[in-house]
N, C-alpha and C positions, 0 to 999 in steps of 0.2 A: 125469342124462340122458345117454344114450349119444351122441346126435346134437347135443351142444352146439355152437352156432356158434363158429367160431374167428375171432375178430376179428384182422385182420392186425396184426402187431407193429409195422408202420410208424406206427401212431397215436402211440405214445409218442415216436417219433423226430420226428414232426411237431410234437408239443407242445414238445419240447426246442428244435427249430429256431425256432418262433415265440417261445418265451421268450427265446432269445438275440437274435432280431431286435428284439423290442420293447425289450429292455434297452439295445441299441445306440442306440436312438432316444429314449430317455427312460425311462419306467416305466409300470407299469399304472395305469389309472384305478381308482377305487373300484368295487366290485361294482354299486352302484346306477347309477353313470354308464355302466358297461358294459351293464347291462340296458337302460337307456334307448336306448343306441346300437343294441343288438340289436333292440329294438322298431322303431326307425327303419328298420333294414336289412330286417327282415321286411316292413314296410310297402312298401318300395321293391320287394321281390320280388313282393309281391302285386299292386302296380300294374303291373309288367311282365307278370306272368301274365295279368292282366285285359286288357291291351292285346293280347297275343298269342293268348289263348284265350277271353277273355270277350266281353261285349257292348259294352264301351267302346272306341270307336275312338281311336287316337292322334291328338291334335290337332296342328296345325302347330307350336304352342308347346312341345309335349312332345318332349324330346330322345329320340332312339332309345336304347334300353337293351338289355341282354343278360341273359337269365335266368341264364346261367353266371356272369356278373359279380356279379349280386346274390346268388346262392348262395355264391359265394366270399366275399363280404362277410359273410354270415351265419355261415359256417363259421369265418372268422377271429375274429369276436367270440365265438363259442361257445368256441373254443380259448383265447382270452385269458381269458375268465371262468373256465373250468375250471382253467387254470394258476394264476390268482390264488387260487382257492379250494382248490388242491391236489387236484383231482379227476383221476384217471386215466381218460381218456375210453374207453380200450379196455375197462377193467373196467366202467365205467358202461354202455357199449353191450352188453357181454355180459350184464349183469344185465337190461337192458331187453329184449333178445331172449328171454331165459328167461321173463321176465314175460309177454311177448306169446305165446310158445309155450304157456305154461300156460293162458292165456285161451282160446286156440284149441282146446285139448283139453277144455275144460270144457263 
């Protein structure tokens, strides 16, 4: 494909940075524990999106949150999981974009 999307090379640098960061503070959790944490963070993102854009009003007992914070949490866990499993996220994203491009052309 001549118009292949070029994923920024910064993604590998981000993965390396997070790898060094997590190793300074301990070590990686198992993939299943990371997945459980990812599910939790995605739920928190969904809750915040619902408060800001959905029909559920934020109750007084609900702490104010931030969509950017929740997306950051999700991204962090995705990077941790990819690192643990030895997955290059830039390559994975490039393959995903090609897959979606192929679907759009069908």
